C-alpha positions as CSV (number, residue, x, y, z in Angstrom):
1,M,-150.8,-129.7,-155.8
2,D,-149.4,-133.1,-156.2
3,S,-152.0,-134.1,-159.1
4,E,-150.7,-131.4,-161.2
5,R,-147.4,-132.7,-160.5
6,D,-148.0,-136.2,-161.6
7,R,-148.7,-134.7,-164.8
8,S,-145.9,-133.5,-165.5
9,E,-143.7,-136.2,-164.5
10,S,-145.8,-139.3,-165.7
11,R,-147.0,-138.9,-169.2
12,G,-149.3,-141.8,-171.2
13,T,-149.8,-144.2,-168.6
14,G,-151.1,-143.8,-165.2
15,G,-151.2,-147.3,-164.3
16,E,-148.8,-148.9,-161.9
17,R,-145.9,-151.0,-162.5
18,E,-142.2,-152.3,-162.4
19,P,-139.9,-150.1,-164.6
20,G,-138.0,-153.0,-167.1
21,D,-134.7,-154.3,-166.0
22,D,-132.6,-151.6,-167.6
23,L,-134.4,-148.9,-166.6
24,A,-133.9,-150.2,-162.9
25,A,-130.1,-150.6,-163.4
26,R,-129.7,-146.8,-164.4
27,F,-131.6,-145.9,-161.5
28,E,-130.0,-148.0,-159.1
29,S,-126.6,-146.1,-160.7
30,L,-128.0,-143.0,-160.1
31,R,-129.4,-143.9,-156.6
32,P,-126.4,-142.6,-154.5
33,Q,-126.8,-138.7,-156.7
34,L,-130.7,-139.0,-155.5
35,N,-129.7,-140.0,-152.3
36,R,-127.7,-137.0,-151.8
37,V,-130.1,-134.7,-153.2
38,A,-132.9,-135.6,-150.8
39,Y,-130.7,-136.0,-147.9
40,G,-128.9,-132.3,-148.5
41,I,-132.5,-131.1,-148.9
42,L,-133.7,-132.8,-145.5
43,G,-131.4,-133.8,-143.0
44,S,-132.8,-136.9,-142.2
45,V,-131.5,-140.7,-144.0
46,A,-134.9,-142.5,-143.5
47,E,-136.5,-139.6,-145.1
48,A,-134.4,-139.2,-147.9
49,E,-134.9,-143.0,-148.6
50,D,-138.1,-143.0,-148.3
51,V,-138.2,-139.9,-150.9
52,V,-136.0,-141.8,-153.2
53,Q,-137.8,-144.8,-153.0
54,E,-141.2,-142.8,-154.2
55,A,-139.3,-141.4,-157.1
56,W,-139.3,-145.0,-158.3
57,L,-142.7,-146.1,-158.1
58,R,-143.5,-142.7,-159.7
59,L,-140.8,-143.8,-162.2
60,G,-142.9,-147.1,-162.5
61,R,-145.9,-145.2,-163.7
62,S,-144.2,-143.0,-166.6
63,D,-143.9,-143.3,-170.2
64,P,-140.1,-143.9,-170.4
65,A,-139.9,-143.0,-174.2
66,A,-141.2,-139.4,-173.1
67,I,-137.9,-138.8,-170.9
68,E,-135.4,-137.1,-172.5
69,D,-132.9,-137.2,-169.3
70,L,-133.0,-139.7,-166.3
71,R,-130.9,-137.9,-164.3
72,A,-132.3,-134.5,-164.7
73,W,-136.2,-136.1,-164.1
74,L,-134.7,-138.1,-161.5
75,T,-133.3,-135.7,-159.9
76,T,-136.1,-133.2,-160.5
77,V,-138.6,-135.2,-158.9
78,V,-136.7,-136.6,-156.2
79,G,-136.2,-132.2,-155.1
80,R,-139.8,-131.8,-155.7
81,L,-140.8,-134.8,-153.2
82,A,-138.0,-133.6,-150.6
83,L,-139.4,-129.7,-150.8
84,D,-142.9,-130.9,-150.1
85,T,-141.4,-133.4,-147.1
86,L,-139.5,-130.5,-145.5
87,G,-142.3,-128.3,-144.7
88,S,-143.6,-130.8,-142.1
89,A,-140.1,-131.9,-141.2
90,R,-139.6,-127.9,-140.0
91,R,-143.1,-127.8,-138.8
92,R,-142.0,-131.2,-136.4
93,R,-138.6,-129.2,-135.3
94,E,-140.3,-126.8,-134.1
95,S,-141.1,-128.6,-131.1
96,Y,-137.8,-130.3,-131.0
97,V,-136.4,-130.4,-127.4
98,G,-132.3,-128.8,-127.4
99,E,-130.8,-128.7,-130.7
100,W,-131.5,-130.2,-133.4
101,L,-128.7,-131.4,-135.8
102,P,-128.8,-133.5,-139.2
103,E,-128.6,-137.5,-139.2
104,P,-125.1,-138.4,-139.2
105,L,-123.6,-140.5,-141.7
106,V,-121.0,-142.7,-140.7
107,E,-118.5,-144.8,-142.5
108,E,-116.0,-146.8,-141.9
109,F,-112.3,-144.8,-142.0
110,D,-110.0,-146.2,-144.4
111,G,-107.6,-142.9,-144.4
112,E,-108.6,-143.1,-148.2
113,E,-108.1,-139.8,-149.9
114,N,-110.6,-139.9,-152.2
115,P,-114.0,-141.0,-149.2
116,T,-116.9,-142.6,-151.0
117,L,-119.0,-138.9,-149.2
118,D,-118.2,-135.6,-151.0
119,E,-118.8,-132.0,-149.4
120,S,-122.5,-132.1,-150.9
121,V,-123.3,-133.7,-147.2
122,S,-120.4,-132.2,-145.0
123,T,-121.9,-131.3,-141.6
124,A,-120.9,-128.1,-142.1
125,L,-123.1,-127.3,-145.2
126,L,-125.9,-128.7,-143.7
127,V,-125.6,-126.7,-140.9
128,V,-125.6,-123.6,-142.8
129,L,-128.5,-124.7,-145.2
130,E,-130.3,-125.3,-142.3
131,R,-130.3,-121.6,-141.3
132,L,-132.0,-121.2,-145.1
133,S,-135.5,-121.2,-145.9
134,P,-136.9,-124.5,-147.8
135,A,-136.9,-122.8,-151.4
136,E,-133.2,-121.4,-150.9
137,R,-131.8,-124.6,-149.7
138,T,-133.4,-126.5,-152.6
139,A,-132.2,-123.6,-155.1
140,F,-128.6,-124.2,-153.9
141,L,-128.4,-127.3,-153.7
142,L,-130.2,-128.8,-157.2
143,H,-128.3,-125.9,-159.0
144,D,-124.6,-125.1,-157.6
145,V,-124.0,-128.8,-156.4
146,F,-126.2,-131.0,-158.5
147,D,-126.4,-129.3,-161.4
148,L,-130.1,-128.6,-162.3
149,P,-130.5,-126.1,-165.0
150,F,-132.2,-123.0,-163.3
151,E,-135.3,-123.7,-165.4
152,K,-135.9,-127.3,-163.8
153,V,-135.0,-125.8,-160.4
154,A,-137.6,-123.3,-160.7
155,A,-140.3,-126.0,-161.7
156,V,-139.3,-127.4,-158.5
157,V,-139.5,-124.5,-156.1
158,G,-142.8,-123.3,-157.9
159,R,-140.7,-119.6,-159.1
160,S,-139.1,-118.2,-161.9
161,P,-136.3,-118.8,-163.3
162,A,-135.3,-115.0,-162.1
163,A,-136.1,-115.8,-158.8
164,V,-134.5,-119.0,-158.8
165,R,-131.8,-117.6,-159.5
166,Q,-131.5,-115.2,-156.6
167,L,-133.1,-117.8,-154.4
168,A,-129.5,-119.2,-155.1
169,A,-127.6,-116.2,-154.9
170,R,-128.5,-115.3,-151.6
171,A,-128.4,-119.7,-150.2
172,R,-124.3,-118.9,-152.0
173,T,-123.6,-116.1,-150.0
174,H,-124.4,-117.9,-146.7
175,V,-122.4,-121.0,-147.3
176,E,-119.3,-119.3,-148.8
177,A,-119.4,-117.2,-145.6
178,G,-119.7,-120.4,-143.6
179,K,-117.1,-122.3,-145.0
180,P,-113.9,-122.8,-143.6
181,R,-111.4,-121.0,-146.0
182,F,-108.5,-122.9,-145.1
183,P,-109.8,-126.6,-145.2
184,A,-107.2,-129.4,-143.8
185,D,-106.6,-131.9,-146.6
186,S,-106.9,-135.4,-145.5
187,G,-103.4,-136.1,-143.4
188,E,-104.0,-132.8,-141.6
189,E,-107.8,-133.3,-141.1
190,A,-106.6,-137.2,-138.9
191,R,-104.1,-135.3,-137.5
192,I,-106.0,-133.4,-135.8
193,V,-109.1,-135.6,-134.8
194,A,-106.4,-137.7,-133.5
195,A,-105.1,-135.4,-131.6
196,F,-108.2,-133.8,-130.5
197,A,-109.6,-137.9,-129.2
198,T,-106.6,-138.3,-127.2
199,A,-106.6,-135.2,-125.2
200,W,-110.6,-135.2,-124.9
201,Q,-109.4,-139.2,-123.6
202,E,-106.4,-137.7,-121.2
203,G,-108.8,-134.8,-119.6
204,D,-105.9,-132.2,-121.4
205,H,-106.7,-129.1,-121.0
206,E,-104.4,-127.2,-122.4
207,A,-103.9,-129.8,-125.8
208,L,-107.4,-129.4,-126.3
209,L,-107.4,-125.3,-126.1
210,G,-104.7,-125.7,-128.4
211,L,-106.9,-127.2,-131.1
212,L,-109.3,-125.5,-130.8
213,D,-110.2,-121.7,-132.5
214,P,-110.5,-119.3,-130.5
215,G,-114.2,-118.5,-131.7
216,A,-114.6,-122.2,-131.6
217,I,-119.0,-123.5,-131.2
218,M,-119.8,-126.3,-130.0
219,R,-123.6,-128.0,-130.6
220,S,-125.0,-131.3,-129.2
221,D,-128.3,-133.2,-130.5
222,G,-129.9,-135.5,-127.7
223,G,-133.3,-134.8,-128.9
224,G,-134.8,-135.0,-125.2
225,R,-134.1,-138.4,-124.9
226,V,-130.2,-138.6,-123.7
227,P,-127.9,-135.8,-121.6
228,S,-126.6,-132.9,-124.0
229,V,-125.7,-129.3,-124.3
230,G,-128.8,-127.8,-124.4
231,K,-127.7,-124.8,-126.2
232,P,-124.6,-124.2,-128.6
233,L,-121.6,-123.2,-126.2
234,L,-119.0,-120.6,-127.7
235,G,-115.5,-120.2,-127.2
236,S,-112.3,-122.7,-127.0
237,E,-112.7,-122.2,-123.1
238,R,-116.3,-122.8,-122.8
239,I,-116.0,-126.4,-124.9
240,T,-113.0,-127.4,-123.6
241,R,-114.0,-127.2,-119.8
242,A,-117.2,-128.8,-120.7
243,L,-115.2,-131.8,-122.9
244,V,-112.4,-132.3,-119.4
245,A,-116.0,-132.5,-117.0
246,F,-117.4,-134.9,-119.4
247,T,-113.9,-137.1,-119.3
248,R,-113.6,-136.5,-115.3
249,A,-117.3,-137.4,-114.9
250,A,-116.4,-140.8,-116.6
251,G,-113.4,-141.4,-114.1
252,R,-115.4,-140.9,-111.3
253,R,-117.9,-143.6,-112.3
254,G,-115.1,-146.3,-113.1
255,E,-116.3,-145.6,-116.8
256,E,-113.7,-145.2,-119.6
257,P,-115.3,-144.1,-123.2
258,R,-114.5,-145.9,-126.2
259,G,-114.3,-144.4,-129.5
260,R,-112.6,-144.6,-133.0
261,V,-112.3,-142.7,-135.5
262,A,-115.2,-142.4,-138.5
263,R,-115.9,-140.7,-141.3
264,V,-118.8,-138.6,-140.7
265,N,-120.2,-136.9,-143.4
266,G,-117.6,-137.1,-145.5
267,A,-114.6,-136.1,-142.9
268,A,-113.1,-137.3,-140.2
269,G,-114.7,-137.5,-137.3
270,L,-115.6,-139.7,-133.8
271,V,-118.2,-142.4,-133.0
272,V,-117.6,-142.3,-129.1
273,H,-119.5,-145.3,-126.6
274,D,-120.0,-144.6,-123.0
275,R,-122.2,-146.7,-121.0
276,Y,-125.4,-145.6,-121.5
277,S,-125.2,-144.1,-125.0
278,T,-123.1,-143.1,-128.0
279,S,-122.4,-140.0,-129.7
280,V,-121.2,-139.1,-133.4
281,V,-118.9,-135.8,-133.4
282,S,-118.3,-134.2,-136.0
283,L,-115.1,-131.7,-136.0
284,T,-115.1,-128.5,-139.4
285,I,-111.5,-127.4,-139.1
286,D,-110.3,-124.2,-140.3
287,A,-106.7,-122.5,-140.4
288,G,-105.8,-126.0,-138.7
289,R,-107.9,-125.1,-135.8
290,I,-111.2,-126.9,-134.9
291,T,-113.9,-124.0,-135.2
292,A,-117.1,-126.3,-134.9
293,L,-118.0,-129.5,-133.1
294,D,-121.5,-130.9,-133.8
295,I,-122.0,-133.9,-131.2
296,V,-125.0,-136.3,-131.9
297,R,-126.4,-138.5,-129.1
298,N,-129.8,-138.6,-130.1
299,P,-130.1,-142.6,-130.5
300,E,-133.2,-141.9,-133.2
301,K,-130.4,-140.9,-135.6
302,L,-127.9,-143.5,-134.8
303,H,-129.4,-146.8,-136.1
304,G,-126.5,-149.4,-136.3
305,L,-124.0,-147.4,-134.3
306,A,-124.7,-149.5,-130.7
307,E,-121.5,-150.7,-129.2
308,P,-121.5,-154.4,-130.0
309,G,-122.5,-156.3,-126.4
């Protein structure tokens, strides 16, 4: 399969070489978007970086003069590689212990209204995309999010342009249904996250209930390596009891978990450290209430986030 793709992605040379300085500079300018494409399909930072690096190597085997639109060419290559990788990744996830959540992208929170990351990598979107077929997920991301024409998306997923339109339409319906109807602006988002952090730290049952939507959901990913909620918790009352129990258990151990507000997948979230582990908390906010909490605790997904010392 790849050999045929290679012929369409590389013309003329077939020899391994480093692209020239100008082409390398253009590739680096496109790397952030290419990483978002691969990450959106895979939900893994490491796998996304591997895919983008492979695209760089394939660029080195190509004839630059035959590439009319470098952005579209690279987006197509990265989409194909990520889709191939997603097949094996999904087979591995079938044996994953507990709930699987995407690896979080964490940046320091500086309060700016224009963060580096965008909604194309939001946790809420990635959780919805995980329910789609690989072809639906890829078609939606490449066309709706990254503006690749249906004709080129068709070459990525191996379907006709008409079939790809249908894939993207089905995915779009799921995404629209899962999106907040009244998302918070940056000021409201920061206020709600700070209030949630305080209420959680203090074990304030009533304050937490007031911040959570009655139909809220909490998912937790420990990967079988650290304790986590095995199945999603539904409802503000159940979630509140679990959060308060965590705070009280830490108090009985003589601990006080330490946390900070951070930008998680482009939105305000929390990085929390206790004596034994680190957690990254993503919050989805709709109409002024928290509708979803996604907590990643698997240490394999949190490289570089361990508290110093």
